[in-house]
C-alpha positions as CSV (number, residue, x, y, z in Angstrom):
1,X,-3.0,7.7,6.6
2,X,-0.6,6.2,9.2
3,X,1.1,4.4,6.3
4,X,1.6,7.7,4.5
5,X,3.7,9.2,7.2
6,X,6.7,6.8,7.1
7,X,7.4,6.9,3.4
8,X,6.9,10.7,3.2
9,X,9.0,11.4,6.3
10,X,11.8,9.1,5.1
11,X,11.8,10.6,1.6
12,X,11.8,14.2,2.9
13,X,14.7,13.4,5.5
14,X,16.8,11.7,2.7
15,X,16.0,14.3,0.1
16,X,17.1,17.0,2.6
17,X,20.2,15.1,3.8
18,X,21.4,13.7,0.5
19,X,20.8,16.9,-1.5
20,X,23.4,18.8,0.7
21,X,26.1,16.2,0.0
22,X,25.1,14.2,-3.1
23,X,24.4,15.1,-6.7
24,X,20.8,14.3,-7.5
25,X,19.8,12.6,-10.8
26,X,16.3,13.6,-11.6
27,X,14.4,11.3,-13.9
28,X,11.1,10.5,-15.6
29,X,9.7,7.2,-16.5
30,X,6.5,5.5,-17.7
31,X,5.2,2.4,-19.5
32,X,2.7,-0.3,-19.5
33,X,1.5,-2.5,-16.7
34,X,-0.6,-5.5,-16.0
35,X,-2.6,-5.5,-12.8
36,X,-4.8,-7.7,-10.8
37,X,-6.3,-8.5,-7.4
38,X,-5.4,-11.5,-5.4
39,X,-8.6,-11.9,-3.7
40,X,-10.8,-14.1,-1.5
41,X,-14.5,-13.6,-1.9
42,X,-17.6,-14.9,-0.5
43,X,-20.8,-15.9,-2.3
44,X,-21.9,-13.4,-4.8
45,X,-18.6,-11.8,-5.3
46,X,-16.6,-11.8,-8.5
47,X,-13.0,-13.2,-8.7
48,X,-10.7,-10.4,-10.0
49,X,-7.5,-12.3,-10.6
50,X,-7.5,-11.9,-14.4
51,X,-4.7,-9.5,-15.7
52,X,-5.9,-6.0,-16.6
53,X,-3.7,-3.9,-19.0
54,X,-2.8,-0.5,-17.5
55,X,-0.2,2.3,-17.6
56,X,2.1,4.3,-15.2
57,X,3.9,7.6,-15.4
58,X,6.0,9.8,-13.1
59,X,9.3,11.0,-11.9
60,X,12.2,9.8,-9.6
61,X,15.2,11.2,-7.8
62,X,18.3,9.1,-7.5
63,X,21.0,9.6,-4.9
64,X,24.3,7.6,-5.1
65,X,25.3,6.4,-1.5
66,X,28.4,4.9,-3.0
67,X,29.5,3.7,-6.5
68,X,27.3,0.7,-6.2
69,X,24.3,1.5,-4.1
70,X,21.7,4.3,-4.7
71,X,18.5,5.5,-3.0
72,X,15.6,6.3,-5.3
73,X,12.3,7.7,-4.1
74,X,9.7,8.6,-6.7
75,X,6.2,10.1,-7.3
76,X,4.0,8.1,-9.8
77,X,0.5,8.0,-11.2
78,X,-0.4,4.3,-11.4
79,X,-3.5,2.8,-12.7
80,X,-4.4,-0.5,-10.9
81,X,-7.4,-2.7,-10.5
82,X,-8.6,-6.1,-11.4
83,X,-10.7,-7.9,-14.0
84,X,-13.1,-10.8,-13.4
85,X,-15.9,-12.7,-15.0
86,X,-19.3,-13.7,-13.8
87,X,-22.0,-16.1,-15.0
88,X,-25.4,-16.7,-13.4
89,X,-25.5,-20.2,-15.0
90,X,-28.3,-21.8,-16.8
91,X,-31.8,-20.7,-16.0
92,X,-34.7,-18.5,-17.2
93,X,-32.5,-15.4,-17.4
94,X,-28.9,-16.1,-18.0
95,X,-26.5,-13.2,-17.6
96,X,-22.6,-13.4,-18.0
97,X,-19.8,-11.0,-18.7
98,X,-16.8,-9.2,-17.2
99,X,-16.2,-6.6,-14.6
100,X,-13.2,-4.3,-14.3
101,X,-12.3,-2.4,-11.2
102,X,-10.2,0.6,-12.2
103,X,-8.2,2.5,-9.5
104,X,-6.0,5.6,-10.1
105,X,-3.3,6.0,-7.4
106,X,-0.8,8.6,-6.6
107,X,2.1,6.5,-5.4
108,X,5.3,7.1,-3.5
109,X,7.9,4.3,-4.0
110,X,11.1,4.2,-2.0
111,X,13.8,1.8,-3.4
112,X,17.4,0.8,-2.8
113,X,19.2,-0.1,-6.0
114,X,22.4,-2.0,-6.6
115,X,24.2,-1.0,-9.7
116,X,26.7,-3.1,-11.9
117,X,28.3,-0.9,-14.5
118,X,29.8,-1.8,-17.8
119,X,31.3,0.2,-20.7
120,X,27.8,1.3,-22.2
121,X,25.8,1.8,-19.0
122,X,24.8,-0.2,-15.9
123,X,22.4,-3.0,-14.9
124,X,20.5,-2.3,-11.7
125,X,18.3,-4.2,-9.3
126,X,16.7,-3.7,-6.0
127,X,13.6,-3.1,-4.1
128,X,11.8,-1.3,-1.4
129,X,8.3,-0.1,-0.2
130,X,5.5,2.1,-1.5
131,X,2.5,4.0,-0.3
132,X,-0.3,4.8,-2.7
133,X,-3.3,7.2,-2.2
134,X,-6.3,6.4,-4.3
135,X,-7.7,9.5,-6.2
136,X,-10.3,7.8,-8.3
137,X,-12.1,4.5,-8.7
138,X,-15.0,3.1,-10.7
139,X,-16.2,-0.2,-12.1
140,X,-16.8,-1.0,-15.7
141,X,-19.2,-3.8,-16.7
142,X,-19.7,-5.7,-20.0
143,X,-22.4,-8.3,-20.0
144,X,-24.7,-10.4,-22.1
145,X,-28.3,-11.0,-21.2
146,X,-30.3,-13.5,-23.2
147,X,-28.0,-12.9,-26.2
148,X,-28.1,-9.2,-26.0
149,X,-24.8,-7.4,-25.2
150,X,-24.5,-4.2,-23.2
151,X,-22.1,-2.3,-20.9
152,X,-22.2,0.4,-18.3
153,X,-19.9,2.3,-15.9
154,X,-20.7,2.1,-12.2
155,X,-19.2,5.3,-10.7
156,X,-20.9,4.6,-7.3
157,X,-18.5,1.7,-6.7
158,X,-15.4,3.5,-5.2
159,X,-13.9,4.7,-1.9
160,X,-15.8,4.5,1.4
161,X,-17.7,2.1,3.4
162,X,-20.1,0.0,1.3
163,X,-23.7,1.1,1.3
164,X,-26.5,-0.5,-0.7
165,X,-30.0,0.5,-1.7
166,X,-32.3,-0.6,-4.5
167,X,-32.1,2.7,-6.4
168,X,-28.3,3.3,-6.6
169,X,-26.9,-0.2,-6.0
170,X,-23.5,-0.5,-4.3
171,X,-21.8,2.7,-3.1
172,X,-18.2,2.7,-1.8
173,X,-16.5,-0.6,-1.1
174,X,-12.8,0.3,-1.3
175,X,-10.2,1.7,1.0
176,X,-8.3,4.7,-0.3
177,X,-4.8,3.7,1.0
178,X,-2.6,1.0,-0.2
179,X,0.8,-0.1,1.0
180,X,3.2,-2.8,-0.2
181,X,6.6,-3.8,-1.5
182,X,8.5,-3.3,-4.8
183,X,11.0,-5.4,-6.9
184,X,12.8,-3.5,-9.6
185,X,15.5,-4.3,-12.2
186,X,16.6,-2.8,-15.5
187,X,19.4,-1.3,-17.6
188,X,20.4,2.3,-17.9
189,X,22.7,3.6,-20.7
190,X,25.4,6.2,-20.2
191,X,23.2,8.7,-22.0
192,X,20.5,8.5,-19.4
193,X,18.1,6.3,-21.3
194,X,16.9,3.3,-19.4
195,X,14.5,0.4,-19.4
196,X,12.9,-1.2,-16.2
197,X,11.0,-4.2,-15.1
198,X,9.1,-4.0,-11.8
199,X,6.7,-6.1,-9.7
200,X,4.6,-4.6,-6.8
201,X,2.8,-6.7,-4.1
202,X,0.2,-4.9,-2.1
203,X,0.1,-6.0,1.6
204,X,-3.1,-4.2,2.7
205,X,-6.6,-5.5,2.0
206,X,-8.1,-2.6,0.1
207,X,-11.7,-3.9,0.2
208,X,-14.2,-2.7,2.8
209,X,-16.7,-5.3,1.9
210,X,-17.1,-7.9,4.8
211,X,-16.6,-11.0,2.7
212,X,-14.1,-9.8,0.1
213,X,-10.3,-9.4,0.4
214,X,-8.6,-7.5,-2.4
215,X,-4.8,-7.0,-2.6
216,X,-3.1,-5.3,-5.5
217,X,-0.5,-6.9,-7.8
218,X,1.2,-5.1,-10.6
219,X,3.8,-6.2,-13.3
220,X,5.3,-3.1,-15.1
221,X,7.5,-2.6,-18.1
222,X,8.8,0.9,-18.6
223,X,11.2,3.3,-20.2
224,X,12.9,6.2,-18.5
225,X,15.4,8.9,-18.8
226,X,17.8,10.4,-16.1
227,X,18.9,14.0,-16.6
């Protein structure tokens, strides 16, 4: 939770200070995303570095610091995670398939943007930081065993310290908090409609499993509107 304090305190301070002297542009945005983990895993762990399609949606508040530079905090629902494959190899019982880790985050991005206007609107680019709080997590598994296909959802895999027993399998395994940096660019028309491209790099290892290291990566493409 210590990573939550800085973004929220900074956002609240800037919202309070800027709202007294600056006009706020409220906005909404959403779109599609591709997420993965960059991970290092020990024996028996799946590599989750394949891209997993996802979505994001939320709102922003933009404060102009001067004609070219603006400050933009936001509040987003972001669906992250990773996709990996596994294969037991040849043997008496061959099992292979894919595993998807799905994590729903409530995310607070804080960005500084540089704007280059033209007659129809403005290009913008910038970056900043984010804090994300996990609100739901589960694993989906699709597998083939001796030619028979099947699938299941493992709701036990989620937040908390990993625990394992023969009846329920793995419980927990993930940290609830994530913290990282953003890069953002796009174009906004004079009528408020805009398009954005973003990339987020998670700094924290969100795995609580001893021999696994998971860090979030997300590439997003969205559309938004400023009021």
